[in-house]
Backbone as ProteinMPNN parsed JSONL, in Angstrom:
{"seq_chain_A": "MHIRRALLLFAIVLGMAALVASFSRPPEKRTATEQSEEPGPPTAAPAPVDNPPRPISFDATSRDRRRLAEGRAATVEIAVEEPGTVEVPDLGLTASADEHTPARFEVFPTRAGAYAILFRPADGDQSKPAGTMVVTAEG", "coords_chain_A": {"N_chain_A": [[56.697, -105.642, -52.918], [54.616, -102.817, -53.159], [56.667, -101.412, -53.832], [57.402, -102.097, -56.662], [54.732, -101.882, -58.191], [54.698, -99.275, -58.029], [56.931, -98.299, -59.809], [55.912, -99.613, -61.965], [53.578, -97.664, -62.645], [54.952, -95.373, -62.765], [56.077, -96.102, -65.18], [54.668, -96.442, -66.681], [53.086, -93.74, -66.947], [55.679, -92.231, -67.681], [56.009, -93.832, -70.276], [53.647, -92.9, -71.512], [53.824, -90.15, -71.626], [56.41, -89.85, -73.587], [54.572, -90.674, -75.827], [53.233, -88.688, -76.507], [53.839, -86.476, -76.713], [55.574, -87.63, -79.235], [53.62, -87.606, -80.948], [53.477, -84.708, -81.164], [53.991, -81.273, -82.354], [56.637, -79.076, -82.405], [55.805, -75.038, -82.167], [57.413, -73.913, -84.46], [57.151, -75.759, -86.549], [54.91, -76.006, -86.873], [52.26, -75.911, -90.241], [50.712, -73.461, -91.947], [48.125, -73.155, -91.628], [47.096, -75.191, -89.421], [48.955, -73.804, -87.614], [46.688, -71.982, -87.516], [44.253, -72.499, -86.292], [44.573, -73.089, -83.401], [43.179, -73.165, -80.387], [42.66, -69.549, -79.043], [42.708, -67.039, -77.839], [43.014, -63.568, -79.81], [46.657, -62.067, -79.942], [47.923, -59.347, -79.215], [51.032, -58.086, -80.118], [53.287, -55.869, -78.069], [53.138, -52.478, -77.321], [56.396, -50.767, -78.529], [58.044, -49.466, -75.652], [58.881, -46.332, -76.158], [60.744, -44.582, -74.437], [59.398, -44.404, -71.319], [57.944, -42.97, -68.372], [59.06, -41.431, -66.308], [59.673, -40.407, -63.083], [57.505, -39.085, -60.466], [59.748, -36.217, -58.425], [60.626, -35.839, -55.439], [61.857, -33.822, -52.575], [62.754, -34.336, -49.449], [63.505, -32.159, -47.712], [63.49, -29.626, -49.04], [60.389, -28.712, -49.374], [59.211, -28.895, -52.152], [56.878, -28.252, -53.669], [54.713, -29.942, -57.054], [52.973, -30.176, -59.967], [50.592, -33.049, -60.694], [48.33, -34.49, -63.064], [45.539, -35.198, -62.881], [43.644, -37.998, -62.797], [45.401, -39.409, -64.651], [48.39, -42.461, -64.124], [50.579, -41.929, -62.173], [54.401, -42.259, -61.074], [55.863, -41.166, -57.822], [57.9, -39.997, -55.823], [59.834, -39.691, -53.204], [62.743, -38.014, -52.004], [64.63, -38.451, -48.993], [66.545, -37.454, -46.611], [66.971, -38.72, -43.948], [66.327, -41.992, -41.907], [63.057, -42.589, -42.339], [59.568, -42.16, -42.371], [57.867, -41.457, -44.93], [54.316, -39.893, -45.849], [51.699, -39.525, -47.166], [48.657, -38.28, -46.515], [45.782, -37.227, -47.213], [45.348, -39.815, -49.249], [46.3, -41.855, -47.829], [48.518, -43.39, -48.144], [50.85, -44.086, -46.863], [54.781, -44.665, -46.542], [58.348, -45.954, -46.109], [61.956, -44.53, -45.771], [64.855, -44.018, -46.62], [68.575, -42.957, -46.281], [69.621, -44.055, -49.198], [67.289, -44.796, -50.141], [64.433, -44.066, -51.714], [60.733, -42.966, -50.444], [58.124, -44.294, -52.754], [55.611, -44.721, -54.782], [52.931, -45.306, -56.286], [50.564, -43.827, -58.412], [47.32, -42.595, -58.877], [45.325, -39.97, -58.946], [42.593, -39.045, -58.525], [40.628, -37.074, -57.648], [40.657, -32.857, -57.634], [43.645, -30.555, -56.538], [45.071, -30.14, -53.802], [47.544, -31.955, -52.059], [49.308, -33.145, -48.997], [52.586, -33.618, -48.134], [54.358, -36.117, -45.681], [56.756, -35.673, -43.452], [59.11, -38.282, -41.517], [60.655, -38.342, -39.203], [62.038, -41.291, -38.791], [63.861, -41.285, -35.646], [62.507, -39.519, -35.062], [59.158, -38.012, -33.292], [57.183, -36.115, -34.415], [56.229, -34.967, -37.152], [57.205, -33.659, -40.499], [56.635, -31.298, -42.827], [56.961, -32.017, -46.554], [56.676, -31.729, -49.51], [54.149, -30.712, -51.4], [51.998, -32.627, -53.541], [50.248, -30.864, -56.396], [47.258, -31.958, -57.381], [46.179, -31.241, -60.473], [43.004, -30.478, -62.529], [42.786, -31.769, -66.129], [42.456, -30.278, -69.495]], "CA_chain_A": [[55.326, -105.581, -53.548], [54.626, -101.529, -53.823], [57.571, -100.589, -55.395], [56.892, -102.841, -58.15], [53.733, -101.04, -58.591], [54.528, -97.409, -58.679], [57.8, -98.397, -60.756], [55.015, -99.46, -63.123], [53.188, -97.182, -62.345], [55.876, -94.496, -63.343], [56.28, -96.262, -66.551], [52.799, -96.673, -67.597], [52.682, -92.512, -67.021], [56.535, -91.912, -68.454], [55.618, -94.279, -71.634], [52.478, -91.795, -72.287], [54.081, -88.847, -71.985], [56.581, -89.738, -74.605], [53.929, -90.655, -77.054], [51.995, -88.125, -76.629], [55.51, -86.174, -76.774], [55.949, -87.226, -80.436], [53.264, -87.237, -81.635], [53.032, -82.416, -81.3], [55.212, -81.03, -83.042], [56.938, -77.678, -82.031], [55.264, -74.004, -83.049], [58.403, -73.463, -85.047], [57.586, -76.907, -87.438], [53.667, -76.021, -87.305], [52.076, -75.39, -91.249], [50.233, -72.332, -91.47], [46.909, -73.982, -90.734], [47.453, -75.496, -88.22], [48.904, -72.958, -86.361], [45.899, -70.788, -86.959], [43.627, -73.785, -85.972], [44.838, -73.0, -82.521], [42.115, -72.527, -80.147], [43.288, -69.426, -78.347], [42.794, -65.067, -77.827], [44.107, -63.622, -80.884], [47.427, -61.714, -79.24], [48.766, -58.61, -80.65], [52.198, -58.097, -79.439], [52.56, -54.831, -77.569], [53.857, -51.666, -78.26], [57.344, -50.265, -77.483], [58.338, -47.969, -74.994], [60.987, -46.0, -76.058], [61.35, -43.475, -72.985], [58.714, -44.75, -70.205], [57.663, -42.679, -68.235], [59.816, -40.571, -65.295], [59.159, -40.723, -61.598], [57.515, -36.969, -60.072], [60.914, -36.627, -57.898], [61.106, -34.778, -54.3], [63.057, -33.524, -51.875], [62.26, -34.082, -48.439], [64.003, -30.543, -47.584], [62.996, -27.821, -49.899], [59.388, -28.768, -49.608], [58.501, -28.611, -53.579], [55.491, -28.696, -54.858], [54.847, -30.739, -58.275], [52.084, -30.838, -60.395], [50.101, -34.069, -61.775], [47.33, -34.622, -63.827], [44.029, -35.739, -62.114], [42.998, -39.581, -64.279], [47.043, -40.07, -64.792], [48.858, -42.806, -63.515], [52.121, -41.432, -61.424], [55.067, -42.902, -59.853], [56.194, -40.667, -56.88], [59.434, -40.565, -55.381], [60.488, -38.995, -51.692], [64.135, -38.127, -51.004], [65.326, -37.886, -47.556], [68.838, -37.287, -45.353], [67.927, -39.295, -42.779], [66.026, -43.087, -42.148], [62.015, -42.197, -41.722], [58.347, -42.479, -43.111], [56.853, -40.532, -46.149], [53.042, -40.411, -45.641], [49.87, -38.955, -47.791], [47.5, -38.503, -45.637], [44.603, -37.453, -47.765], [45.284, -40.673, -50.221], [45.849, -43.564, -47.1], [50.425, -43.421, -48.508], [52.7, -44.74, -46.402], [56.215, -45.72, -46.883], [59.804, -46.149, -45.483], [62.72, -43.741, -46.913], [65.775, -43.504, -46.455], [68.766, -41.631, -47.286], [69.869, -43.824, -50.279], [66.076, -45.178, -51.011], [63.81, -43.217, -51.52], [59.896, -43.783, -50.913], [57.953, -44.044, -53.582], [54.651, -44.386, -54.394], [52.321, -45.514, -57.398], [49.721, -42.662, -57.94], [46.534, -42.186, -59.558], [44.95, -39.193, -58.573], [40.692, -39.118, -59.011], [40.671, -35.467, -57.605], [41.964, -31.917, -57.954], [43.471, -30.949, -54.973], [46.622, -30.266, -53.151], [48.292, -33.37, -51.233], [50.322, -32.331, -48.515], [53.597, -34.991, -48.171], [55.214, -34.943, -45.068], [58.617, -37.187, -43.346], [58.863, -38.66, -39.574], [62.543, -39.299, -39.247], [62.952, -42.676, -37.548], [64.072, -40.877, -34.181], [61.393, -38.883, -34.317], [57.788, -38.526, -33.653], [57.239, -34.735, -35.186], [56.131, -35.263, -39.071], [57.343, -32.549, -40.944], [56.147, -31.479, -43.763], [58.154, -32.497, -47.09], [56.311, -31.255, -50.44], [52.771, -30.929, -51.957], [51.68, -33.443, -54.614], [49.321, -30.739, -56.697], [46.812, -32.014, -58.865], [45.673, -30.186, -61.719], [42.322, -30.493, -63.807], [42.908, -31.75, -67.32], [41.348, -29.149, -69.921]], "C_chain_A": [[54.303, -103.753, -54.115], [55.202, -100.737, -54.454], [57.412, -101.091, -56.217], [55.628, -102.169, -58.829], [53.693, -99.991, -58.772], [55.72, -97.765, -59.338], [56.809, -98.891, -61.766], [54.131, -98.221, -63.156], [53.547, -95.503, -63.043], [56.075, -94.905, -64.617], [55.359, -95.823, -67.319], [53.269, -94.181, -68.101], [54.114, -91.739, -67.328], [56.192, -92.135, -69.719], [54.748, -93.088, -72.472], [52.636, -90.347, -72.503], [55.275, -88.907, -72.79], [56.089, -90.022, -75.591], [53.364, -89.562, -77.362], [52.865, -87.039, -77.238], [55.661, -86.213, -78.536], [54.768, -87.301, -81.258], [52.379, -84.915, -82.038], [54.16, -81.913, -81.973], [55.854, -79.757, -82.229], [55.889, -76.086, -82.622], [55.852, -74.017, -84.086], [57.733, -73.935, -86.426], [56.124, -76.457, -88.246], [53.359, -75.422, -88.973], [51.272, -73.723, -90.719], [48.589, -72.207, -90.737], [46.638, -74.429, -89.312], [47.827, -74.524, -87.138], [47.234, -71.812, -86.465], [44.367, -71.405, -86.786], [43.749, -73.367, -84.402], [43.774, -72.72, -81.654], [42.578, -70.857, -78.856], [42.754, -67.321, -78.687], [43.627, -65.08, -79.372], [45.244, -63.375, -79.66], [47.806, -60.823, -79.768], [50.099, -58.391, -79.568], [52.57, -56.401, -79.183], [53.433, -53.91, -77.877], [55.202, -51.565, -77.541], [57.134, -49.57, -76.772], [59.388, -47.288, -74.973], [61.114, -44.772, -74.667], [59.961, -43.252, -71.818], [58.822, -43.676, -69.243], [58.164, -41.95, -67.011], [59.525, -39.881, -63.984], [58.961, -39.404, -61.168], [58.741, -37.2, -59.477], [60.425, -35.166, -56.113], [61.818, -34.23, -53.803], [62.045, -33.069, -50.882], [62.391, -32.094, -47.565], [64.358, -29.534, -47.962], [61.492, -28.511, -50.3], [58.795, -28.504, -51.222], [56.989, -29.066, -53.541], [55.656, -29.209, -56.542], [53.394, -31.17, -58.337], [51.677, -33.082, -60.709], [48.608, -33.95, -61.786], [46.151, -35.74, -63.654], [44.027, -36.285, -63.832], [44.005, -39.972, -65.084], [47.709, -40.855, -63.332], [50.449, -42.557, -63.313], [53.034, -42.114, -60.845], [55.726, -41.745, -59.322], [56.951, -41.168, -56.357], [60.015, -39.518, -53.953], [61.673, -38.84, -51.097], [64.228, -37.899, -50.073], [66.456, -38.092, -47.269], [68.739, -38.398, -44.155], [66.231, -40.878, -42.515], [64.766, -42.295, -41.785], [61.006, -42.578, -42.645], [57.673, -41.313, -43.848], [55.259, -40.671, -46.076], [52.846, -39.007, -46.611], [49.113, -38.714, -47.588], [45.906, -38.733, -46.456], [44.552, -38.721, -49.005], [45.482, -41.753, -49.799], [47.443, -43.764, -47.962], [51.004, -43.537, -47.443], [54.219, -45.509, -46.414], [57.434, -45.424, -46.657], [60.609, -45.924, -46.182], [63.929, -44.389, -46.283], [67.039, -43.032, -47.031], [69.982, -42.724, -48.553], [68.345, -44.69, -51.156], [65.522, -44.773, -50.935], [61.98, -44.008, -51.889], [59.291, -43.764, -52.155], [56.347, -44.963, -53.378], [54.07, -43.953, -56.219], [51.175, -44.714, -57.122], [48.572, -42.622, -58.408], [45.551, -41.903, -59.232], [43.7, -39.154, -59.422], [40.352, -37.547, -59.068], [41.62, -34.59, -57.556], [41.88, -31.855, -56.643], [45.03, -31.282, -55.045], [46.633, -31.104, -51.598], [49.113, -33.128, -50.65], [51.512, -33.997, -48.402], [53.972, -34.454, -46.669], [55.833, -36.422, -44.279], [58.5, -37.145, -42.548], [59.592, -39.04, -39.216], [62.368, -40.433, -38.125], [62.342, -42.592, -36.22], [63.61, -39.899, -33.45], [60.187, -39.138, -34.09], [56.737, -37.508, -34.215], [56.808, -35.257, -36.73], [56.125, -34.226, -39.141], [57.069, -32.485, -42.257], [57.061, -31.297, -45.486], [57.824, -32.658, -48.505], [54.57, -31.449, -50.59], [52.72, -31.373, -53.595], [50.206, -32.067, -55.639], [48.57, -31.435, -58.024], [45.21, -31.495, -59.392], [44.133, -31.383, -62.457], [42.984, -30.908, -65.3], [42.089, -30.972, -68.235], [41.323, -27.981, -69.483]], "O_chain_A": [[53.587, -103.607, -55.105], [54.886, -99.827, -55.22], [57.107, -100.252, -57.064], [55.64, -101.97, -60.044], [52.875, -99.474, -59.533], [55.479, -96.867, -60.145], [57.067, -98.263, -62.793], [54.18, -97.815, -64.317], [52.771, -94.723, -63.594], [56.295, -93.963, -65.377], [55.284, -95.075, -68.294], [53.574, -93.625, -69.156], [53.968, -90.518, -67.28], [56.008, -91.179, -70.473], [54.985, -92.555, -73.555], [51.981, -89.566, -73.194], [55.573, -87.722, -72.946], [56.78, -89.813, -76.588], [52.959, -89.402, -78.513], [52.549, -86.698, -78.378], [55.826, -85.17, -79.168], [54.967, -87.014, -82.439], [51.493, -84.318, -82.65], [55.265, -82.454, -81.937], [55.261, -79.579, -81.165], [55.235, -76.291, -83.645], [55.09, -74.135, -85.045], [57.608, -73.138, -87.355], [55.938, -76.442, -89.463], [54.087, -74.469, -89.254], [51.273, -73.119, -89.646], [48.103, -71.544, -89.821], [46.019, -73.922, -88.377], [47.253, -74.395, -86.056], [46.858, -71.06, -85.566], [43.395, -70.748, -87.158], [42.585, -73.281, -84.01], [43.142, -71.783, -82.142], [42.812, -71.23, -77.707], [42.575, -66.724, -79.748], [44.374, -65.895, -79.914], [45.159, -64.024, -78.617], [48.177, -61.03, -80.923], [50.013, -58.555, -78.351], [52.168, -55.627, -80.052], [54.418, -54.177, -78.564], [55.394, -52.001, -76.406], [56.138, -48.855, -76.883], [60.412, -47.346, -74.291], [62.254, -44.444, -74.337], [59.57, -42.126, -71.511], [59.99, -43.29, -69.179], [57.108, -41.801, -66.395], [59.122, -38.718, -63.994], [59.837, -38.553, -61.318], [59.19, -38.312, -59.753], [60.054, -33.992, -56.071], [62.778, -33.927, -54.511], [61.134, -32.242, -50.929], [61.589, -31.277, -47.114], [65.18, -28.709, -47.563], [61.353, -28.859, -51.472], [57.793, -27.793, -51.296], [56.334, -30.098, -53.396], [56.645, -28.867, -57.19], [52.728, -31.899, -57.602], [52.465, -34.017, -60.85], [47.857, -33.505, -60.917], [45.999, -36.829, -64.207], [44.175, -35.851, -64.975], [43.82, -40.701, -66.058], [47.716, -40.461, -62.166], [51.339, -42.9, -64.091], [52.59, -42.763, -59.898], [56.287, -41.086, -60.198], [57.063, -42.384, -56.202], [60.701, -38.529, -54.213], [61.909, -39.287, -49.974], [63.844, -36.742, -49.904], [67.251, -38.914, -47.724], [69.682, -38.894, -43.54], [65.149, -40.583, -43.022], [64.961, -41.348, -41.023], [61.313, -43.234, -43.64], [57.041, -40.401, -43.315], [54.912, -41.831, -46.301], [53.487, -37.965, -46.742], [48.312, -38.808, -48.518], [45.152, -39.706, -46.45], [43.612, -38.568, -49.786], [45.224, -42.75, -50.473], [47.258, -44.76, -48.662], [51.91, -42.727, -47.249], [54.519, -46.697, -46.303], [57.704, -44.321, -47.132], [60.662, -46.56, -47.235], [63.815, -45.281, -45.442], [66.958, -42.65, -48.198], [71.086, -42.234, -48.789], [68.305, -45.062, -52.329], [65.4, -44.568, -49.728], [61.676, -44.861, -52.724], [59.975, -43.097, -52.933], [55.965, -45.596, -52.395], [54.392, -43.063, -57.007], [50.68, -44.69, -55.995], [49.63, -42.293, -58.945], [44.661, -42.735, -59.059], [43.667, -39.208, -60.652], [39.961, -36.902, -60.041], [42.83, -34.804, -57.478], [41.106, -32.342, -55.819], [45.793, -32.006, -55.685], [46.033, -30.948, -50.534], [50.09, -32.774, -51.312], [51.145, -35.157, -48.585], [53.999, -33.288, -46.274], [55.563, -37.617, -44.405], [57.846, -36.198, -42.113], [59.542, -40.185, -38.767], [62.545, -40.369, -36.908], [61.351, -43.091, -35.687], [63.784, -39.448, -32.318], [59.751, -40.23, -34.456], [55.592, -37.879, -34.472], [57.484, -36.172, -37.2], [55.469, -33.498, -38.396], [57.212, -33.501, -42.937], [57.842, -30.346, -45.532], [58.438, -33.571, -49.059], [53.909, -32.249, -49.928], [53.185, -30.77, -54.562], [49.064, -32.501, -55.483], [48.97, -31.501, -59.186], [44.029, -31.408, -59.053], [44.193, -32.576, -62.756], [43.891, -30.13, -65.596], [40.911, -30.893, -67.888], [40.451, -27.199, -69.86]]}, "name": "protein", "num_of_chains": 1, "seq": "MHIRRALLLFAIVLGMAALVASFSRPPEKRTATEQSEEPGPPTAAPAPVDNPPRPISFDATSRDRRRLAEGRAATVEIAVEEPGTVEVPDLGLTASADEHTPARFEVFPTRAGAYAILFRPADGDQSKPAGTMVVTAEG"}
């Protein structure tokens, strides 16, 4: 008895779905007035990105200094020669890295200043300087 009821309910739902689908038309076959009457926010096409910004790269062995503009988002990558952890303590950032995969941070610095980058090898307990991010005020 329960199977009959379940099959009947399934048939009703399937029939309703077919009925609704028969009344609706795909967007490409609608007329201009039908398309303009659709509710919803207006959409704008995204601006094409010809050259996405390149990451700011550091090499942990050379203790580089790189400049970033205050108030602008940036991607920072730190390449290392052995597995370990990369930190930017003043920004509260930590990431793992190895010789094949650099540490990667998405940053949005809001204060000018110099931010030390530290690297701690996986088999060590001492952090070593790995570079400095220098955030400069715009203007």
